VOBA-470056 format. One record per residue (C-alpha): residue number from 1; x, y, z. Coordinates in nm, 2 decimals. Layout:
N
+------+--------+--------+--------+
: finu :      x :      y :      z :
+------+--------+--------+--------+
:  NUM :      X :      Y :      Z :
...
+------+--------+--------+--------+
//
This chain:
362
+------+--------+--------+--------+
: finu :      x :      y :      z :
+------+--------+--------+--------+
:    1 :   0.00 :   0.00 :   0.00 :
:    2 :   0.29 :   0.24 :   0.08 :
:    3 :   0.43 :   0.18 :  -0.27 :
:    4 :   0.09 :   0.27 :  -0.42 :
:    5 :   0.08 :   0.59 :  -0.22 :
:    6 :   0.43 :   0.68 :  -0.34 :
:    7 :   0.32 :   0.62 :  -0.70 :
:    8 :   0.02 :   0.84 :  -0.65 :
:    9 :   0.25 :   1.12 :  -0.53 :
:   10 :   0.48 :   1.08 :  -0.83 :
:   11 :   0.19 :   1.10 :  -1.07 :
:   12 :   0.12 :   1.47 :  -1.07 :
:   13 :   0.48 :   1.56 :  -1.10 :
:   14 :   0.60 :   1.39 :  -1.41 :
:   15 :   0.33 :   1.17 :  -1.57 :
:   16 :   0.12 :   1.43 :  -1.75 :
:   17 :   0.35 :   1.43 :  -2.06 :
:   18 :   0.33 :   1.05 :  -2.09 :
:   19 :  -0.05 :   1.06 :  -2.08 :
:   20 :  -0.06 :   1.34 :  -2.35 :
:   21 :   0.16 :   1.13 :  -2.58 :
:   22 :  -0.07 :   0.83 :  -2.54 :
:   23 :  -0.38 :   1.04 :  -2.61 :
:   24 :  -0.21 :   1.19 :  -2.91 :
:   25 :  -0.14 :   0.84 :  -3.04 :
:   26 :  -0.51 :   0.75 :  -3.01 :
:   27 :  -0.63 :   1.07 :  -3.18 :
:   28 :  -0.39 :   1.01 :  -3.47 :
:   29 :  -0.55 :   0.67 :  -3.51 :
:   30 :  -0.89 :   0.84 :  -3.52 :
:   31 :  -0.81 :   1.07 :  -3.81 :
:   32 :  -0.90 :   0.81 :  -4.07 :
:   33 :  -1.23 :   0.74 :  -3.89 :
:   34 :  -1.39 :   1.08 :  -3.89 :
:   35 :  -1.76 :   1.07 :  -3.97 :
:   36 :  -1.76 :   0.69 :  -3.92 :
:   37 :  -1.87 :   0.48 :  -3.63 :
:   38 :  -1.60 :   0.42 :  -3.36 :
:   39 :  -1.64 :   0.18 :  -3.07 :
:   40 :  -1.48 :   0.38 :  -2.79 :
:   41 :  -1.48 :   0.12 :  -2.51 :
:   42 :  -1.21 :  -0.07 :  -2.69 :
:   43 :  -1.03 :   0.25 :  -2.80 :
:   44 :  -1.01 :   0.36 :  -2.43 :
:   45 :  -0.89 :   0.02 :  -2.33 :
:   46 :  -0.59 :   0.06 :  -2.56 :
:   47 :  -0.54 :   0.41 :  -2.44 :
:   48 :  -0.55 :   0.34 :  -2.07 :
:   49 :  -0.33 :   0.03 :  -2.11 :
:   50 :  -0.07 :   0.24 :  -2.29 :
:   51 :  -0.09 :   0.50 :  -2.02 :
:   52 :  -0.04 :   0.26 :  -1.73 :
:   53 :   0.24 :   0.08 :  -1.92 :
:   54 :   0.42 :   0.41 :  -1.98 :
:   55 :   0.37 :   0.57 :  -1.64 :
:   56 :   0.40 :   0.28 :  -1.40 :
:   57 :   0.63 :   0.03 :  -1.58 :
:   58 :   0.84 :   0.23 :  -1.82 :
:   59 :   0.72 :   0.03 :  -2.12 :
:   60 :   0.44 :   0.05 :  -2.38 :
:   61 :   0.12 :  -0.14 :  -2.44 :
:   62 :   0.27 :  -0.40 :  -2.68 :
:   63 :   0.52 :  -0.50 :  -2.41 :
:   64 :   0.25 :  -0.53 :  -2.15 :
:   65 :  -0.02 :  -0.68 :  -2.38 :
:   66 :   0.03 :  -1.03 :  -2.24 :
:   67 :  -0.03 :  -0.93 :  -1.88 :
:   68 :  -0.33 :  -0.73 :  -1.97 :
:   69 :  -0.48 :  -1.03 :  -2.16 :
:   70 :  -0.42 :  -1.26 :  -1.86 :
:   71 :  -0.56 :  -1.01 :  -1.61 :
:   72 :  -0.87 :  -0.96 :  -1.83 :
:   73 :  -0.93 :  -1.34 :  -1.84 :
:   74 :  -0.87 :  -1.36 :  -1.46 :
:   75 :  -1.11 :  -1.08 :  -1.40 :
:   76 :  -1.39 :  -1.26 :  -1.58 :
:   77 :  -1.33 :  -1.58 :  -1.39 :
:   78 :  -1.33 :  -1.40 :  -1.06 :
:   79 :  -1.65 :  -1.22 :  -1.15 :
:   80 :  -1.82 :  -1.55 :  -1.24 :
:   81 :  -1.72 :  -1.71 :  -0.91 :
:   82 :  -1.73 :  -1.42 :  -0.66 :
:   83 :  -2.06 :  -1.54 :  -0.50 :
:   84 :  -2.00 :  -1.91 :  -0.51 :
:   85 :  -1.95 :  -2.09 :  -0.17 :
:   86 :  -1.60 :  -2.23 :  -0.13 :
:   87 :  -1.55 :  -2.54 :   0.09 :
:   88 :  -1.17 :  -2.55 :   0.18 :
:   89 :  -1.14 :  -2.93 :   0.23 :
:   90 :  -1.32 :  -3.02 :  -0.09 :
:   91 :  -1.13 :  -2.76 :  -0.29 :
:   92 :  -0.80 :  -2.93 :  -0.19 :
:   93 :  -0.93 :  -3.26 :  -0.33 :
:   94 :  -1.10 :  -3.14 :  -0.64 :
:   95 :  -1.07 :  -2.83 :  -0.85 :
:   96 :  -1.30 :  -2.70 :  -1.12 :
:   97 :  -1.18 :  -2.62 :  -1.47 :
:   98 :  -1.22 :  -2.25 :  -1.39 :
:   99 :  -1.02 :  -2.28 :  -1.07 :
:  100 :  -0.74 :  -2.46 :  -1.26 :
:  101 :  -0.75 :  -2.19 :  -1.53 :
:  102 :  -0.73 :  -1.92 :  -1.26 :
:  103 :  -0.42 :  -2.08 :  -1.11 :
:  104 :  -0.26 :  -2.11 :  -1.45 :
:  105 :  -0.32 :  -1.74 :  -1.51 :
:  106 :  -0.19 :  -1.64 :  -1.17 :
:  107 :   0.13 :  -1.84 :  -1.24 :
:  108 :   0.16 :  -1.67 :  -1.58 :
:  109 :   0.12 :  -1.32 :  -1.44 :
:  110 :   0.38 :  -1.40 :  -1.17 :
:  111 :   0.63 :  -1.53 :  -1.43 :
:  112 :   0.58 :  -1.22 :  -1.64 :
:  113 :   0.63 :  -0.98 :  -1.35 :
:  114 :   0.95 :  -1.16 :  -1.25 :
:  115 :   1.07 :  -1.13 :  -1.60 :
:  116 :   1.03 :  -0.75 :  -1.59 :
:  117 :   1.20 :  -0.74 :  -1.25 :
:  118 :   1.50 :  -0.94 :  -1.38 :
:  119 :   1.55 :  -0.70 :  -1.67 :
:  120 :   1.58 :  -0.41 :  -1.42 :
:  121 :   1.81 :  -0.60 :  -1.20 :
:  122 :   2.03 :  -0.72 :  -1.49 :
:  123 :   2.08 :  -0.36 :  -1.61 :
:  124 :   2.20 :  -0.25 :  -1.27 :
:  125 :   2.43 :  -0.54 :  -1.23 :
:  126 :   2.58 :  -0.49 :  -1.57 :
:  127 :   2.63 :  -0.12 :  -1.51 :
:  128 :   2.39 :  -0.03 :  -1.79 :
:  129 :   2.17 :   0.16 :  -1.53 :
:  130 :   2.26 :   0.31 :  -1.20 :
:  131 :   1.92 :   0.25 :  -1.04 :
:  132 :   1.61 :   0.04 :  -1.08 :
:  133 :   1.41 :   0.35 :  -1.20 :
:  134 :   1.18 :   0.60 :  -1.04 :
:  135 :   0.86 :   0.47 :  -1.18 :
:  136 :   0.62 :   0.23 :  -0.99 :
:  137 :   0.81 :  -0.08 :  -1.10 :
:  138 :   1.14 :   0.08 :  -0.99 :
:  139 :   0.99 :   0.15 :  -0.64 :
:  140 :   0.89 :  -0.22 :  -0.63 :
:  141 :   1.22 :  -0.36 :  -0.73 :
:  142 :   1.40 :  -0.13 :  -0.48 :
:  143 :   1.17 :  -0.26 :  -0.20 :
:  144 :   1.21 :  -0.62 :  -0.32 :
:  145 :   1.59 :  -0.59 :  -0.30 :
:  146 :   1.60 :  -0.39 :   0.03 :
:  147 :   1.86 :  -0.52 :   0.27 :
:  148 :   1.64 :  -0.43 :   0.57 :
:  149 :   1.39 :  -0.72 :   0.64 :
:  150 :   1.15 :  -0.47 :   0.78 :
:  151 :   1.13 :  -0.27 :   0.45 :
:  152 :   1.16 :  -0.56 :   0.21 :
:  153 :   0.84 :  -0.67 :   0.02 :
:  154 :   0.77 :  -1.03 :  -0.05 :
:  155 :   0.73 :  -1.18 :  -0.39 :
:  156 :   0.36 :  -1.23 :  -0.32 :
:  157 :   0.32 :  -0.87 :  -0.23 :
:  158 :   0.52 :  -0.75 :  -0.52 :
:  159 :   0.31 :  -0.95 :  -0.77 :
:  160 :  -0.01 :  -0.83 :  -0.59 :
:  161 :   0.10 :  -0.47 :  -0.62 :
:  162 :   0.17 :  -0.50 :  -0.99 :
:  163 :  -0.17 :  -0.67 :  -1.06 :
:  164 :  -0.35 :  -0.39 :  -0.86 :
:  165 :  -0.19 :  -0.11 :  -1.05 :
:  166 :  -0.22 :  -0.28 :  -1.39 :
:  167 :  -0.59 :  -0.35 :  -1.33 :
:  168 :  -0.69 :  -0.04 :  -1.14 :
:  169 :  -0.50 :   0.20 :  -1.36 :
:  170 :  -0.64 :   0.05 :  -1.68 :
:  171 :  -0.99 :  -0.09 :  -1.63 :
:  172 :  -1.14 :   0.18 :  -1.40 :
:  173 :  -1.03 :   0.47 :  -1.63 :
:  174 :  -1.13 :   0.28 :  -1.94 :
:  175 :  -1.49 :   0.23 :  -1.81 :
:  176 :  -1.51 :   0.59 :  -1.67 :
:  177 :  -1.41 :   0.75 :  -2.00 :
:  178 :  -1.64 :   0.53 :  -2.20 :
:  179 :  -1.95 :   0.61 :  -1.99 :
:  180 :  -1.87 :   0.98 :  -1.99 :
:  181 :  -1.84 :   0.99 :  -2.37 :
:  182 :  -2.17 :   0.81 :  -2.39 :
:  183 :  -2.34 :   1.07 :  -2.17 :
:  184 :  -2.18 :   1.36 :  -2.36 :
:  185 :  -2.29 :   1.21 :  -2.69 :
:  186 :  -2.65 :   1.19 :  -2.56 :
:  187 :  -2.65 :   1.53 :  -2.38 :
:  188 :  -2.52 :   1.77 :  -2.63 :
:  189 :  -2.58 :   2.07 :  -2.40 :
:  190 :  -2.33 :   1.93 :  -2.15 :
:  191 :  -2.09 :   1.84 :  -2.42 :
:  192 :  -2.09 :   2.20 :  -2.54 :
:  193 :  -2.05 :   2.34 :  -2.19 :
:  194 :  -1.75 :   2.12 :  -2.13 :
:  195 :  -1.60 :   2.21 :  -2.46 :
:  196 :  -1.63 :   2.58 :  -2.40 :
:  197 :  -1.46 :   2.54 :  -2.06 :
:  198 :  -1.18 :   2.34 :  -2.21 :
:  199 :  -1.12 :   2.60 :  -2.48 :
:  200 :  -1.14 :   2.89 :  -2.24 :
:  201 :  -0.87 :   2.73 :  -2.02 :
:  202 :  -0.64 :   2.56 :  -2.27 :
:  203 :  -0.73 :   2.71 :  -2.61 :
:  204 :  -0.59 :   2.47 :  -2.87 :
:  205 :  -0.29 :   2.38 :  -2.65 :
:  206 :  -0.24 :   2.05 :  -2.47 :
:  207 :  -0.38 :   2.04 :  -2.11 :
:  208 :  -0.15 :   2.12 :  -1.81 :
:  209 :  -0.19 :   2.05 :  -1.44 :
:  210 :  -0.27 :   2.41 :  -1.35 :
:  211 :  -0.56 :   2.43 :  -1.59 :
:  212 :  -0.68 :   2.08 :  -1.51 :
:  213 :  -0.75 :   2.19 :  -1.15 :
:  214 :  -0.98 :   2.47 :  -1.29 :
:  215 :  -1.21 :   2.23 :  -1.49 :
:  216 :  -1.52 :   2.28 :  -1.28 :
:  217 :  -1.78 :   2.17 :  -1.53 :
:  218 :  -1.58 :   1.86 :  -1.63 :
:  219 :  -1.55 :   1.77 :  -1.26 :
:  220 :  -1.93 :   1.79 :  -1.23 :
:  221 :  -1.97 :   1.56 :  -1.54 :
:  222 :  -1.72 :   1.31 :  -1.40 :
:  223 :  -1.88 :   1.30 :  -1.06 :
:  224 :  -2.23 :   1.24 :  -1.20 :
:  225 :  -2.10 :   0.96 :  -1.43 :
:  226 :  -1.92 :   0.80 :  -1.13 :
:  227 :  -2.25 :   0.82 :  -0.94 :
:  228 :  -2.44 :   0.64 :  -1.22 :
:  229 :  -2.17 :   0.41 :  -1.36 :
:  230 :  -1.89 :   0.40 :  -1.10 :
:  231 :  -1.58 :   0.18 :  -1.14 :
:  232 :  -1.74 :  -0.09 :  -0.92 :
:  233 :  -2.09 :  -0.17 :  -0.81 :
:  234 :  -1.97 :  -0.30 :  -0.47 :
:  235 :  -1.68 :  -0.31 :  -0.23 :
:  236 :  -1.60 :  -0.66 :  -0.08 :
:  237 :  -1.51 :  -0.65 :   0.29 :
:  238 :  -1.43 :  -0.91 :   0.55 :
:  239 :  -1.59 :  -0.88 :   0.90 :
:  240 :  -1.30 :  -0.90 :   1.14 :
:  241 :  -1.52 :  -0.92 :   1.46 :
:  242 :  -1.89 :  -0.94 :   1.54 :
:  243 :  -2.05 :  -0.61 :   1.46 :
:  244 :  -2.40 :  -0.46 :   1.47 :
:  245 :  -2.49 :  -0.30 :   1.13 :
:  246 :  -2.83 :  -0.14 :   1.17 :
:  247 :  -3.07 :  -0.43 :   1.24 :
:  248 :  -2.82 :  -0.69 :   1.13 :
:  249 :  -2.58 :  -0.87 :   1.36 :
:  250 :  -2.28 :  -0.97 :   1.15 :
:  251 :  -2.07 :  -1.25 :   1.28 :
:  252 :  -1.69 :  -1.25 :   1.26 :
:  253 :  -1.50 :  -1.40 :   0.96 :
:  254 :  -1.77 :  -1.36 :   0.70 :
:  255 :  -1.74 :  -1.17 :   0.36 :
:  256 :  -1.99 :  -0.90 :   0.27 :
:  257 :  -2.04 :  -0.69 :  -0.04 :
:  258 :  -2.18 :  -0.34 :   0.04 :
:  259 :  -2.33 :  -0.21 :  -0.28 :
:  260 :  -2.24 :   0.15 :  -0.34 :
:  261 :  -2.46 :   0.15 :  -0.65 :
:  262 :  -2.75 :   0.12 :  -0.42 :
:  263 :  -2.66 :   0.43 :  -0.23 :
:  264 :  -2.56 :   0.62 :  -0.55 :
:  265 :  -2.92 :   0.56 :  -0.69 :
:  266 :  -3.11 :   0.60 :  -0.36 :
:  267 :  -3.40 :   0.85 :  -0.42 :
:  268 :  -3.41 :   0.93 :  -0.05 :
:  269 :  -3.05 :   1.07 :  -0.09 :
:  270 :  -3.06 :   1.21 :  -0.44 :
:  271 :  -3.42 :   1.28 :  -0.52 :
:  272 :  -3.68 :   1.14 :  -0.75 :
:  273 :  -3.46 :   1.22 :  -1.05 :
:  274 :  -3.19 :   0.99 :  -0.92 :
:  275 :  -3.17 :   0.79 :  -1.24 :
:  276 :  -3.12 :   1.09 :  -1.46 :
:  277 :  -2.79 :   1.24 :  -1.58 :
:  278 :  -2.77 :   1.58 :  -1.40 :
:  279 :  -2.42 :   1.70 :  -1.34 :
:  280 :  -2.56 :   2.02 :  -1.19 :
:  281 :  -2.61 :   1.81 :  -0.87 :
:  282 :  -2.24 :   1.87 :  -0.81 :
:  283 :  -2.23 :   2.24 :  -0.89 :
:  284 :  -2.14 :   2.33 :  -0.53 :
:  285 :  -1.92 :   2.02 :  -0.46 :
:  286 :  -1.97 :   1.67 :  -0.34 :
:  287 :  -2.05 :   1.76 :   0.02 :
:  288 :  -2.34 :   1.99 :  -0.08 :
:  289 :  -2.46 :   1.73 :  -0.34 :
:  290 :  -2.48 :   1.46 :  -0.08 :
:  291 :  -2.63 :   1.69 :   0.19 :
:  292 :  -2.30 :   1.63 :   0.39 :
:  293 :  -2.37 :   1.25 :   0.40 :
:  294 :  -2.02 :   1.11 :   0.33 :
:  295 :  -2.14 :   0.75 :   0.26 :
:  296 :  -2.38 :   0.87 :  -0.01 :
:  297 :  -2.11 :   0.90 :  -0.27 :
:  298 :  -1.79 :   0.68 :  -0.27 :
:  299 :  -1.70 :   0.56 :  -0.62 :
:  300 :  -1.34 :   0.51 :  -0.52 :
:  301 :  -1.40 :   0.38 :  -0.17 :
:  302 :  -1.43 :   0.58 :   0.16 :
:  303 :  -1.20 :   0.70 :   0.43 :
:  304 :  -0.85 :   0.54 :   0.48 :
:  305 :  -0.94 :   0.26 :   0.24 :
:  306 :  -1.01 :   0.50 :  -0.05 :
:  307 :  -0.84 :   0.41 :  -0.38 :
:  308 :  -0.50 :   0.56 :  -0.40 :
:  309 :  -0.52 :   0.57 :  -0.78 :
:  310 :  -0.81 :   0.82 :  -0.76 :
:  311 :  -0.59 :   1.12 :  -0.85 :
:  312 :  -0.43 :   0.93 :  -1.14 :
:  313 :  -0.78 :   0.83 :  -1.27 :
:  314 :  -0.92 :   1.18 :  -1.25 :
:  315 :  -0.64 :   1.36 :  -1.41 :
:  316 :  -0.60 :   1.10 :  -1.69 :
:  317 :  -0.97 :   1.13 :  -1.76 :
:  318 :  -0.96 :   1.51 :  -1.77 :
:  319 :  -0.66 :   1.51 :  -2.01 :
:  320 :  -0.82 :   1.27 :  -2.25 :
:  321 :  -1.16 :   1.44 :  -2.25 :
:  322 :  -1.01 :   1.78 :  -2.30 :
:  323 :  -0.80 :   1.67 :  -2.60 :
:  324 :  -1.11 :   1.50 :  -2.75 :
:  325 :  -1.34 :   1.80 :  -2.70 :
:  326 :  -1.08 :   2.03 :  -2.85 :
:  327 :  -1.10 :   1.84 :  -3.18 :
:  328 :  -1.44 :   1.66 :  -3.21 :
:  329 :  -1.81 :   1.68 :  -3.16 :
:  330 :  -1.95 :   1.35 :  -3.04 :
:  331 :  -2.29 :   1.19 :  -3.13 :
:  332 :  -2.43 :   0.85 :  -3.05 :
:  333 :  -2.45 :   0.59 :  -3.32 :
:  334 :  -2.78 :   0.43 :  -3.40 :
:  335 :  -2.61 :   0.09 :  -3.35 :
:  336 :  -2.56 :   0.15 :  -2.98 :
:  337 :  -2.75 :  -0.09 :  -2.75 :
:  338 :  -2.75 :   0.00 :  -2.38 :
:  339 :  -2.66 :  -0.31 :  -2.17 :
:  340 :  -2.43 :  -0.24 :  -1.87 :
:  341 :  -2.29 :  -0.56 :  -1.70 :
:  342 :  -2.08 :  -0.60 :  -1.38 :
:  343 :  -1.75 :  -0.77 :  -1.44 :
:  344 :  -1.58 :  -0.63 :  -1.13 :
:  345 :  -1.63 :  -0.29 :  -1.30 :
:  346 :  -1.94 :  -0.18 :  -1.49 :
:  347 :  -1.88 :  -0.25 :  -1.85 :
:  348 :  -2.09 :  -0.20 :  -2.17 :
:  349 :  -2.18 :  -0.55 :  -2.29 :
:  350 :  -2.19 :  -0.45 :  -2.66 :
:  351 :  -1.94 :  -0.16 :  -2.64 :
:  352 :  -2.02 :   0.21 :  -2.70 :
:  353 :  -2.05 :   0.31 :  -3.06 :
:  354 :  -2.02 :   0.69 :  -3.14 :
:  355 :  -1.96 :   0.91 :  -3.44 :
:  356 :  -1.69 :   1.18 :  -3.43 :
:  357 :  -1.71 :   1.50 :  -3.65 :
:  358 :  -1.40 :   1.73 :  -3.65 :
:  359 :  -1.46 :   2.09 :  -3.53 :
:  360 :  -1.42 :   2.36 :  -3.79 :
:  361 :  -1.11 :   2.49 :  -3.60 :
:  362 :  -0.93 :   2.16 :  -3.64 :
+------+--------+--------+--------+
//
């Protein structure tokens, strides 16, 4: 967790240029598709995979393609089996096909991570590099090789940290960007408000951190999208000791799944228009929107267990949206079919099809 916190601190300082380069690569690919239908969920998957590869692991998407594919398969398997009862003794004697496949994927991910680490270590040993690097992987390798037992991370923790940042840094932003673009394509008035704000702050120049902090309308749009289609529909928790939760008495050592989607769409908290896309709810900030009820809105968790990648996700989203709005108007394709499904995150079952038209100023 400490390594993730360090990574979050590094983000704002030196990762904006890498994100801009990745977005520019995507926009260059779009030039031949103007006026045609584009499926943006897959486009943003490529973008966010490239961003997390560049910023956290000093590589590119092609180098990390294998681990992304394995993590995606593992995610689907976990999602299918998350509610199934597990009997420890039986599971030791007999394993399902999906459990065997999960173990194979876990082993594959571990092997790939160790291969990345060995490359860093070999460069330092040979004198080709004088450090393991200052990106997320560099922090991990430093901790893995720490001479102090108290500071050294285990192989299990190392692999776990890599899986977390690969998945959280890619999948959550991917989904968020896709759902925002869908809402902007449907609600042209909010699309135009966001575009005017972006052009007022950045003109035709690339986004910068000082300007990103001033994007009030875009922040409202992001928060409302997170409320309706947050990165996760629930937060798994283990009950450490017997606890009273309202009228429920929860025994120790059980797993629960609090559904934040239930609170985010509760009409008692948000009003009768709870299912409508209305970014103006957040015009005066989150506290006012929730009537100062902290647990009414927690798309990235709550309190000390909040997602440490929240800043990365928000800034990456603002950069990508700003650069898209500077160049294109977005409309929804007639081919789009609305069918959200939960696979750890909320995904569009059939993708999100839009049509991009270049602005006259492009």
